[in-house]
C-alpha positions, 0 to 999 in steps of 0.5 A, a space after each residue: 396789486 388791488 383789483 375791484 368789480 361789482 360785486 367781489 373784492 381782490 386781493 394778491 398777497 405778495 411774499 416778501 411784502 407788508 400789505 394792508 387792505 380794508 375793502 368795503 364791498 358794495 352790496 347791501 349791507 356793511 360787512 367788510 374784510 380787513 386783511 392783516 399784514 402779511 410777509 414771505 411764505 411760510 409767516 403768518 397771515 390773518 383774515 379779519 372779517 368786521 360787519 355793522 350789526 345790532 345785535 353784534 354779528 356771528 362771523 364764518 370763514 368758508 374757502 371754495 373747494 373744488 367747483 360747487 363745495 365750501 369748505 368750513 374754515 372757522 367761526 370766528 372772526 378771523 382766521 389765521 394763517 400760521 405758515 401761508 402757502 402758494 396752495 392758499 391761494 384762492 377765494 375766501 368767504 366771510 358770512 356776518 349774521 345776527 337775528 336779523 339777517 347775514 350778508 356774505 362777501 368774498 376776496 381772492 388772495 394770491 400768494 406770489 412765490 419765487 420758482 420751484 426746482 425745476 424738471 427738465 426731460 429730454 424728447 426723444 427719451 431713448 437712443 439719439 443718433 446724430 443729425 437727429 432733432 432734439 429737443 429739452 424742455 424745463 418747467 416750474 412752478 413759479 408764480 409769476 410764471 418764471 423765465 427760463 435759461 439753458 446752460 450746457 456744462 460749465 458754459 457761462 453764456 446762455 445756449 436757450 431763453 425758453 422752456 424749450 431748447 431745440 436742437 434741429 440736427 444734433 452733432 457728437 459736440 452736443 453731447 454733455 450736461 444741461 442745465 435750466 434755470 427759472 427765475 422770477 422777481 422773487 427769486 431763482 432756481 436751478 435744476 439737475 444736471 440733464 446729461 444728453 448721450 449722442 451715439 455716433 459712429 467712429 470719427 477718422 482713426 489716428 494711428 501711430 507707431 512706438 518707438 516714434 524714431 526708425 524701425 530697426 530690425 530685432 527691436 519691438 514696434 507696437 501699433 496703435 489706432 484711436 478714434 472717437 466714437 460713442 459707443 466705444 469703437 472696435 479696433 482691427 489690425 490688417 496687413 494686406 487683407 490678412 487679420 492680425 489682431 482685433 485690440 486697439 494695440 498692435 506689438 511686433 517683437 523681434 521684428 524684421 525686413 518683411 515685416 515692413 508694408 502697409 498695416 490696416 486700422 479698422 474702426 467700427 461700432 453699431 453706427 459706422 465704421 471707418 478705416 485708416 493706413 500706416 507704412 512701416 519701413 525696416 532698417 537693417 544693420 547700423 540705424 541710419 541715424 548713427 551712418 548719418 552721424 559718422 558721416 558728419 564727423 568724418 567730413 568735418 575731420 577731413 581737412 585736418 588729417 590732410 593737413 596732418 599728413 602734408 606736415 608729416 610728408 615735408 617733415 619726412 623729406 626734409 629729414 631725409 636731405 640733412 647731412 651726415 656729420 660723420 661723412 667727410 666734407 670731401 665727399 660730401 662736395 663730390 656727390 652733390 657735384 656729381 648729382 649736378 653733373 649727372 641728372 637721374 635717369 628714370 626707367 
């Protein structure tokens, strides 16, 4: 890129590109600059000053140091940057002089470079509670200026495309690690991870009982209460306003029917509190599940038992009327005739 004004030469040095410039300045005399090839940062760049003079001119290179001061660089026709840096951007003067006079001309070197590692900051910097506004800021030294993209944790989709990422009212879901990427046409760079800690009161507690099956008399039961909170919540178990435990888990050993009823879990941190309830019912004697299984088996076997009983009765009846082979035939016939003539009477 080359820009010209009435008395000055301007040159932009782009890292990673080869550029040669010969700019004949439009002031009196014939001094001129030759800028040699330039490569990426940390490579060598040479400034060359040339002037038509007789006797031959002597050359001096200066760099502007501050608003009014000029820093002497060399008394040679060529000035070499053995490893050019972004800090070498600026105005440079060459003075050509002999016994008959002197001429001075200048040029500007603009070193382009990819973004440096971005710095990230969080506002406000203290304790952030749910519902408050939050601003994340990213900045990176780059030439030309960098574009910024914000990401949250391992999410590949950007959540913001400016140097500042604002959340007007944070929630617990906004808690996590954030990364800023700065980029221009010469490269890109990621920031270190920025952790945003959001403080919030306990969410609705989840209560459970272990073992999860029916509760049998004389068994052991553990009640558990859990809640998402930041900072971590404190737990308290109650029954009918009576304090039972200040632990997350509450165990009842050798449980009895009188232990049945409503149990309340209260969770609390410095932001807020919440509570939840669970109902316990203690079963005595055989387990209800065992009784149900026994009933099902009995119902299934009842038709079989009735069939067996019916067959047995029929067989018994048949055996009871079987003729006795030892009794005389005449007596059997007489008994049968007597039974037909005199029916049995039951009193």
